[in-house]
N, C-alpha and C positions, 0 to 999 in steps of 0.2 A: 599351221595347216595351209597348204596352198590349194586353191580351188580354181577350176576352169570349167565353165559351163558352155555347152553347145547343143545345137539341135533345134533352135527356134526357127520360126518361119511363118508363112501365111497359109491358112487353111480355111475352108468353108465350114460353117456351122454343121455339127454332126460328125465332123472328121476327127482324125487322131494325129497326135504328134508324140514323139518321145524325146525328152530332154536327157542329156547325159552330163555328168560332172566328174571330172578327174579329181580325186581327193585322196591325199595321203594322210596316214595317221589313224590311230585307234580312237575314233570319235563318233559322237552322234551327228548325223547329217540330216539336212532338211532343205526345203525349198520355201522361199517367200516370193511374192510377186508385187508389182507396183503398177496399177492401172494408170493411164495417163492423167495427170493432174490430181492424183490421189496419193495417199500414204501407202507404205508397204504393209502387206497383210500376209499372215501365215497361210501356207498351203498344206505342207505335209512334212513329217519327220520320221526318222528311223533310228533306233539304237544301233549299237555296234554290230550285232549279229542278225539284225532284221527281225528279231523275235517280238519286238514292240514297235508298233507304228501308230501314228496319230495323224488325223486328217481334219482340215477345216470342214465344217458342215456343208459348205458350198461345193465341195469337190468329192465328197464321199460317194462311193459307188461308181465314180467316173474316172478318178485318178488313182494310180497305184505307184507307191514308192518302193523301190527295191535296190539292192546293192550287191555288188560282186567284189568282195574284199580281196580276192586273189588278184583282181585287176585294178583295185583301188578306184572303183567307179560306182557312183550312185545314179539311179535312173528315176525319171518321173514319166510314167506312161499316162498320157492324157487322152481319154476317149470321150466321145459325145460332146465335143467342145462347143462352147456357147460364145457369143460375142462378148459377154461379160468376163470371159476368161482372158481377154486381151490385156497384155501388159508386158513389162519387163520381168523376167523370172530370174531369181538369184539363188544360187546354191550357197548353203551356209553350213557351218560346222561349230561344234562346241566340244570341249574336252569332257570326258566322262561318258557315262552310259544312261544319262537321264534324258528322256524325251520331253520336249517343251514346245509350246507354241508362242513363246514370248520373244520378241525381237532382242531384248536386252540379254537373253541367255546365250545368244550366238555371237561369238567374238571374231569369227572369220567369215568373210563374205567374198564371193567371187564376182566377176563382172557379170552384168545382166545379159540375158539373151532374150530377144524380143519375140513374143508370140502374138500373132494377129489373127483373129477369128472374124470372118466376114459373114454377114447374114444372107 
């Protein structure tokens, strides 16, 4: 699975950004992020048809993962952004239709895209 994420940028707290990731293949897709100086953490995941989604508690109600399989794209709509949302965001994929929040379950990783939220 080839992945290419884009859409990062700088925004003030309370603002919104939408990340996109071009992803080919019938897979579960998701997003992880890595704050500066910290480890990677789960953000959200979606199964093949979007019928099952899973979010980290820290982003529930603010972020939405969706996908357009006709275009082979997965999106992460981020609203009400906070400074603690700052970090590199990675698009990830795994074979199968199982939604997971574990790093080890995702075997394909794209390049990160930086999101910076200022207070």
